[in-house]
C-alpha positions as CSV (number, residue, x, y, z in Angstrom):
1,M,-0.2,0.2,-0.2
2,A,1.2,3.2,-0.8
3,L,1.9,6.6,1.6
4,P,-1.2,9.1,1.5
5,T,-0.7,11.7,-0.7
6,C,-0.4,15.2,0.9
7,P,-2.4,18.0,-0.8
8,T,0.2,20.3,-2.9
9,G,-1.9,23.4,-3.1
10,C,-4.9,24.8,-1.4
11,S,-7.8,23.6,-2.8
12,A,-7.4,19.7,-1.6
13,E,-9.2,16.5,-2.5
14,L,-11.0,16.3,0.7
15,P,-10.6,12.1,1.7
16,I,-13.8,9.7,1.7
17,V,-15.0,8.8,4.7
18,S,-17.8,5.9,6.2
19,F,-20.1,6.4,9.2
20,D,-23.6,4.1,9.2
21,I,-25.4,6.0,12.3
22,C,-27.8,2.5,12.4
23,N,-24.7,0.0,12.5
24,P,-21.5,1.7,13.7
25,E,-18.0,-0.6,13.1
26,V,-15.8,-0.4,16.0
27,C,-12.4,-1.9,16.2
28,D,-11.3,-3.6,20.0
29,A,-8.6,-2.0,21.3
30,Q,-5.6,-3.4,23.3
31,I,-2.1,-4.5,21.6
32,S,-1.9,-8.2,22.1
33,K,0.7,-9.4,20.3
34,V,3.8,-7.9,19.1
35,Y,5.7,-9.5,15.9
36,M,9.8,-8.8,15.9
37,T,12.5,-9.9,13.7
38,N,16.0,-8.3,12.3
39,V,16.2,-5.0,10.1
40,G,16.2,-6.3,6.7
41,N,13.8,-8.7,6.9
42,P,10.7,-7.5,6.1
43,L,7.7,-9.7,4.3
44,T,7.2,-10.2,0.8
45,D,3.4,-10.1,1.4
46,W,2.1,-9.2,4.6
47,T,-1.4,-10.4,4.1
48,D,-0.2,-14.1,3.4
49,P,-0.6,-16.1,5.8
50,V,2.0,-18.9,4.6
51,E,4.9,-16.5,4.4
52,W,3.7,-15.5,8.4
53,N,3.5,-19.4,9.4
54,A,6.9,-20.3,7.5
55,R,8.6,-17.4,9.5
56,L,7.3,-17.0,13.1
57,D,9.1,-19.4,15.6
58,N,10.4,-18.3,18.9
59,S,13.6,-20.6,19.0
60,A,14.6,-20.5,15.4
61,V,18.2,-18.9,15.0
62,A,17.6,-17.4,11.3
63,A,18.0,-14.4,11.1
64,D,14.7,-13.9,9.6
65,S,12.8,-15.5,12.1
66,I,9.6,-13.6,13.4
67,R,9.4,-13.6,17.5
68,T,6.0,-13.3,18.6
69,L,5.4,-11.4,22.3
70,F,2.6,-11.7,23.9
71,V,1.6,-8.6,25.6
72,V,-0.9,-6.3,27.4
73,G,-0.2,-3.1,25.1
74,S,-1.3,0.3,23.9
75,K,-0.8,3.0,21.4
76,D,-0.5,6.8,22.3
77,K,-1.5,9.5,20.1
78,P,1.6,9.9,18.3
79,A,3.1,13.9,19.6
80,S,2.9,16.3,16.3
81,N,5.6,18.1,14.6
82,I,4.0,21.0,13.7
83,K,6.2,23.8,12.4
84,E,5.2,27.2,11.7
85,I,6.6,29.5,8.9
86,S,6.1,32.5,7.4
87,L,3.0,34.0,7.0
88,K,1.4,32.3,10.4
89,R,1.2,28.9,7.9
90,K,1.8,25.4,9.4
91,V,3.4,22.4,8.5
92,I,3.6,19.1,10.1
93,G,7.0,16.7,9.8
94,Q,7.7,13.3,11.7
95,K,5.6,12.3,14.5
96,D,6.9,10.8,17.4
97,H,5.1,7.0,18.0
98,T,5.3,5.1,20.8
99,V,3.7,1.5,21.7
100,N,3.7,0.5,25.5
101,L,3.8,-2.9,26.5
102,K,4.0,-5.4,29.1
103,I,5.1,-8.9,29.2
104,D,3.2,-10.7,31.8
105,E,5.0,-14.3,31.5
106,C,8.4,-14.0,33.7
107,T,9.8,-17.5,32.0
108,D,13.7,-17.8,32.4
109,L,13.7,-17.6,28.9
110,N,11.6,-14.5,28.5
111,H,13.7,-12.9,31.6
112,E,17.0,-13.3,29.7
113,A,15.3,-12.1,26.5
114,V,14.5,-8.9,28.0
115,R,18.3,-8.9,30.0
116,Q,19.7,-9.0,25.8
117,L,17.0,-6.9,24.7
118,E,18.3,-4.2,27.8
119,C,21.2,-3.4,25.5
120,G,18.1,-1.7,23.0
121,G,18.1,-1.5,19.8
122,N,16.3,-1.1,16.1
123,F,14.2,-4.1,15.2
124,L,11.4,-4.5,13.1
125,F,7.6,-4.8,14.5
126,W,4.3,-5.6,13.9
127,Y,1.7,-5.4,16.5
128,E,-1.7,-6.9,16.6
129,T,-5.0,-6.0,18.5
130,L,-7.0,-7.8,20.1
131,G,-9.8,-7.2,17.9
132,G,-8.0,-8.7,15.2
133,K,-6.4,-5.5,13.1
134,L,-2.5,-6.2,12.0
135,F,-0.5,-3.3,11.9
136,G,3.1,-3.0,10.2
137,G,2.5,-3.5,6.0
138,D,4.9,-5.6,4.5
139,T,8.2,-3.6,5.7
140,G,7.1,-3.6,9.0
141,I,7.5,-0.7,11.4
142,E,11.3,-0.4,11.9
143,A,11.8,1.0,16.2
144,F,13.8,1.1,18.8
145,I,12.7,-0.8,22.0
146,E,13.5,-0.5,25.7
147,L,12.7,-3.1,28.1
148,D,13.0,-2.9,31.9
149,M,11.7,-5.4,35.1
150,V,9.0,-4.7,37.3
151,I,8.7,-5.8,40.8
152,P,5.4,-4.4,42.8
153,E,5.9,-4.7,46.7
154,S,2.4,-6.2,46.8
155,S,2.0,-10.0,46.7
156,D,-1.0,-9.7,44.9
157,E,0.7,-8.5,42.0
158,I,3.0,-10.3,39.5
159,I,6.4,-9.4,37.7
160,T,6.2,-7.3,34.5
161,Y,8.7,-6.7,31.6
162,D,7.5,-3.2,30.5
163,G,8.5,-1.0,28.1
164,T,8.0,0.4,24.5
165,L,8.6,0.3,21.2
166,T,9.5,4.0,19.5
167,W,9.9,5.6,16.0
168,K,9.5,8.7,14.0
169,A,7.1,9.0,10.9
170,K,4.4,10.8,9.6
171,F,1.8,8.4,8.9
172,T,-0.3,6.3,10.6
173,E,1.0,2.8,9.8
174,E,-1.0,0.4,7.8
175,R,-3.6,-1.9,8.6
176,I,-5.4,-5.1,7.8
177,D,-7.4,-7.7,9.3
178,S,-4.8,-10.5,10.7
179,P,-4.3,-13.1,8.5
180,I,-2.2,-15.2,10.8
């Protein structure tokens, strides 16, 4: 899917919209899965379940393997970069995007993975909501990951690994119904 085309003049074509007073379409929230691979290993066709199934593997050593992280997550409204230029005109630059995530399974393998990811780094990501919407396009989202362990003082709570994925982009990421 191509990036949106921004207007180049003062007479912009208005985007097409769709609303239904009797049967509104809503999308269930909460990011429930994050898919992660190395930069340089995008998908050929992110709508193809066969390609996903061939690459999804939480223990394979291939550089193009895609890990599946079960998370409780959210995506904040991106921080806009609006600049005022001459004649009090405004332009929008790249936005700062953030996905907040929490891993709540504290297996030994997950703990060691978090320890390795504490180095930080850029990876390719896709994320999926409980409502079955997948975000990221063929190329994925190149984002920086930051994770840390949190141990609450209450014995009624659990250890979690909390973190963020952050990146800059002008546009919201592409979305499809998850083929996975």
